[in-house]
DRENDO-1510 file (C-alpha; in Angstrom, 1 decimal, always signed):
<recs>
REC; n; res; u; v; w
REC; 1; MET; +42.1; +22.9; +3.9 .
REC; 2; ILE; +42.0; +25.3; +0.6 .
REC; 3; GLU; +39.6; +27.0; +2.4 .
REC; 4; LYS; +42.2; +27.9; +5.2 .
REC; 5; ILE; +44.3; +28.7; +2.9 .
REC; 6; LEU; +42.3; +31.0; +1.1 .
REC; 7; GLN; +41.3; +33.4; +4.2 .
REC; 8; ARG; +44.7; +33.0; +5.7 .
REC; 9; THR; +46.2; +34.6; +2.5 .
REC; 10; LEU; +42.9; +37.2; +2.0 .
REC; 11; GLU; +43.6; +37.6; +6.5 .
REC; 12; ARG; +47.6; +38.7; +5.2 .
REC; 13; HIS; +45.8; +41.2; +2.9 .
REC; 14; GLY; +44.0; +43.6; +5.0 .
REC; 15; LEU; +40.4; +41.5; +4.9 .
REC; 16; THR; +38.7; +41.1; +8.7 .
REC; 17; PRO; +35.4; +39.9; +8.8 .
REC; 18; ILE; +33.0; +42.0; +10.9 .
REC; 19; SER; +32.8; +40.8; +14.4 .
REC; 20; THR; +28.8; +40.8; +15.2 .
REC; 21; GLU; +28.0; +38.1; +18.3 .
REC; 22; GLY; +26.7; +39.3; +20.8 .
REC; 23; GLU; +27.4; +43.2; +20.2 .
REC; 24; SER; +24.7; +45.4; +20.1 .
REC; 25; LEU; +23.5; +48.8; +17.0 .
REC; 26; PRO; +25.3; +51.0; +16.2 .
REC; 27; GLY; +27.7; +49.1; +14.1 .
REC; 28; PHE; +29.0; +47.9; +10.8 .
REC; 29; HIS; +25.4; +46.1; +10.3 .
REC; 30; GLU; +22.4; +46.4; +8.6 .
REC; 31; VAL; +19.2; +45.4; +10.3 .
REC; 32; VAL; +17.7; +43.2; +7.4 .
REC; 33; LYS; +14.9; +41.4; +10.5 .
REC; 34; GLU; +13.9; +42.0; +13.8 .
REC; 35; ILE; +12.7; +39.4; +16.1 .
REC; 36; GLU; +11.1; +39.0; +19.2 .
REC; 37; GLY; +13.5; +38.6; +22.5 .
REC; 38; ASP; +14.1; +39.1; +26.2 .
REC; 39; GLU; +13.8; +42.6; +27.6 .
REC; 40; LYS; +18.0; +42.7; +28.6 .
REC; 41; ASP; +18.2; +41.1; +24.7 .
REC; 42; ILE; +16.5; +44.8; +23.2 .
REC; 43; GLY; +19.0; +45.8; +20.7 .
REC; 44; LYS; +21.5; +43.3; +20.8 .
REC; 45; ILE; +22.5; +41.6; +17.5 .
REC; 46; ALA; +20.4; +38.0; +18.0 .
REC; 47; SER; +21.9; +36.3; +14.6 .
REC; 48; VAL; +23.8; +36.9; +11.8 .
REC; 49; VAL; +22.5; +36.4; +8.2 .
REC; 50; LYS; +25.4; +37.7; +5.8 .
REC; 51; ARG; +28.6; +37.9; +7.3 .
REC; 52; GLY; +30.4; +41.5; +6.7 .
REC; 53; TYR; +34.4; +42.5; +5.7 .
REC; 54; MET; +36.5; +44.9; +6.2 .
REC; 55; LEU; +39.5; +45.8; +4.1 .
REC; 56; ASN; +42.1; +48.0; +5.8 .
REC; 57; GLY; +39.9; +49.2; +8.2 .
REC; 58; LYS; +37.5; +50.0; +5.9 .
REC; 59; VAL; +34.1; +48.4; +5.6 .
REC; 60; LEU; +33.5; +46.4; +2.5 .
REC; 61; ARG; +30.3; +45.0; +2.6 .
REC; 62; PRO; +28.1; +45.5; +6.1 .
REC; 63; ALA; +27.4; +42.3; +8.0 .
REC; 64; LYS; +23.4; +42.0; +7.8 .
REC; 65; VAL; +21.9; +40.8; +10.9 .
REC; 66; CYS; +18.7; +40.0; +12.8 .
REC; 67; ILE; +18.2; +42.0; +16.0 .
REC; 68; SER; +16.1; +41.4; +19.5 .
REC; 69; ILE; +13.0; +43.7; +20.2 .
REC; 70; PHE; +10.9; +43.5; +23.3 .
REC; 71; ASN; +7.1; +43.9; +22.8 .
REC; 72; HIS; +4.3; +43.3; +25.6 .
</recs>
């Protein structure tokens, strides 16, 4: 309950998480690892290592993500 109250308070002051699920690069992301995946998923975000945040439309911390690559 306390966590939800804190999240709502931060959102009212302009702090929002950076959306990452299923997105392609580039974006507000920092690639920290490459994971082998299907050919259709090349360059898409496979997982999030650390969530990123924006404050009033400016990047506060980029999201740290793993992306899919394709190796034959």
